[in-house]
C-alpha positions in Angstrom: -0.6 -11.5 3.5 -3.5 -12.4 1.2 -6.2 -9.8 0.6 -9.7 -11.2 0.0 -11.1 -8.6 -2.4 -14.5 -10.2 -2.5 -14.8 -9.9 1.3 -13.7 -6.3 1.2 -16.3 -5.6 -1.5 -18.9 -7.0 0.8 -17.6 -5.0 3.8 -17.7 -1.8 1.8 -21.3 -2.4 0.9 -22.2 -3.4 4.5 -20.5 -0.3 6.0 -22.2 2.0 3.5 -25.6 0.4 4.3 -25.1 1.0 8.0 -24.3 4.7 7.7 -25.6 5.7 4.3 -28.8 6.3 2.5 -30.5 5.8 -0.8 -29.8 8.5 -3.4 -31.0 9.0 -7.0 -28.4 9.1 -9.7 -29.7 10.4 -13.1 -27.7 9.4 -16.1 -28.1 10.8 -19.6 -27.7 9.3 -23.0 -27.8 11.2 -26.2 -29.1 9.9 -29.6 -28.3 11.7 -32.8 -30.8 11.4 -35.7 -29.2 11.6 -39.1 -32.7 12.1 -40.5 -33.6 15.2 -38.5 -30.1 16.4 -37.6 -31.2 16.7 -34.0 -29.9 15.1 -30.8 -32.3 13.7 -28.2 -31.3 13.4 -24.6 -32.8 10.6 -22.5 -32.6 10.7 -18.7 -32.7 7.5 -16.6 -33.0 7.5 -12.8 -31.2 4.9 -10.6 -31.8 4.5 -6.9 -28.5 3.5 -5.3 -27.0 3.2 -1.8 -24.4 5.9 -1.0 -22.4 7.1 1.9 -23.2 10.4 3.7 -21.9 13.4 1.9 -18.5 14.7 3.1 -17.2 18.2 2.4 -14.5 19.2 0.0 -13.1 22.6 -0.6 -13.6 24.3 -4.0 -10.9 24.9 -6.5 -8.8 22.4 -8.5 -6.7 19.4 -7.4 -3.0 19.1 -8.1 -3.8 17.3 -11.4 -6.2 20.1 -12.5 -9.4 18.2 -11.8 -12.2 20.4 -10.6 -13.1 20.1 -7.0 -16.7 20.1 -6.0 -18.6 21.2 -2.9 -19.0 17.6 -1.6 -18.1 14.0 -2.2 -19.7 10.6 -1.6 -19.0 6.9 -2.1 -21.2 4.5 -4.0 -20.4 0.8 -3.5 -19.8 -0.9 -6.8 -21.6 -4.1 -5.7 -24.9 -4.4 -7.6 -24.5 -1.4 -9.8 -26.1 -1.9 -13.2 -25.0 1.3 -15.0 -21.9 3.3 -15.5 -21.3 6.4 -13.4 -20.2 9.4 -15.6 -19.2 13.0 -15.2 -22.3 15.1 -15.8 -24.7 12.8 -14.1 -27.1 14.3 -11.6 -27.2 13.1 -7.9 -30.2 13.9 -5.7 -29.6 13.7 -2.0 -32.7 14.5 0.0 -33.9 17.8 -1.5 -30.5 18.9 -2.9 -29.3 18.3 -6.4 -25.6 17.9 -7.4 -23.7 17.4 -10.7 -20.9 14.9 -10.8 -17.6 16.6 -11.7 -15.2 13.7 -11.1 -15.7 10.0 -10.9 -12.9 8.2 -9.0 -12.5 4.4 -8.8 -11.5 2.6 -5.6 -10.0 -0.7 -6.5 -8.0 -3.6 -5.0 -6.2 -5.3 -7.9 -8.8 -5.9 -10.5 -11.8 -5.6 -8.1 -13.7 -2.4 -8.2 -14.9 -1.7 -4.6 -16.6 1.7 -4.9 -16.9 4.9 -6.9 -15.9 8.2 -5.2 -17.9 11.0 -6.8 -17.0 14.6 -6.5 -20.1 16.8 -6.7 -20.9 20.4 -7.4 -24.2 21.7 -6.1 -26.7 22.4 -8.8 -28.3 20.5 -11.7 -26.4 19.8 -14.9 
C-alpha cells in the first residue's frame, strides 16, 4: 500500500478548515546587545488556521512533559514560522501559552503540529 503524503497533507488542511477557526499565534525573538548588555524581546503575531480546542487533563505525561489544559492542531501547510514552546495562542478571548509542540508526520512529510496549551499568557 502506497501512502500519498501530499494528499494527506491537503486532507489535514481541508478537514481543519471545515471545523476549525483562525487563531493568533504570537512568537517571540530575543536580541542581546553587547553594547548595552540588555536583551530586547520582539513579539510577532501570526494568524493561522487551527482545529477546535480539545481538553487534556493537567499533570505530566509518562515522559515528564507538562500537560496543559487544552490542545489544538495547526496544519503545517502554509506555515511561514516555527512553532515553539513559550509562544502565545489567542483563541477568541482566551490566551494560552504553548507548553509542548508535537509534530505529526508521515515519513519525512510534516502534516501538522499538535500544541499543548496552558491557560494564561507567557
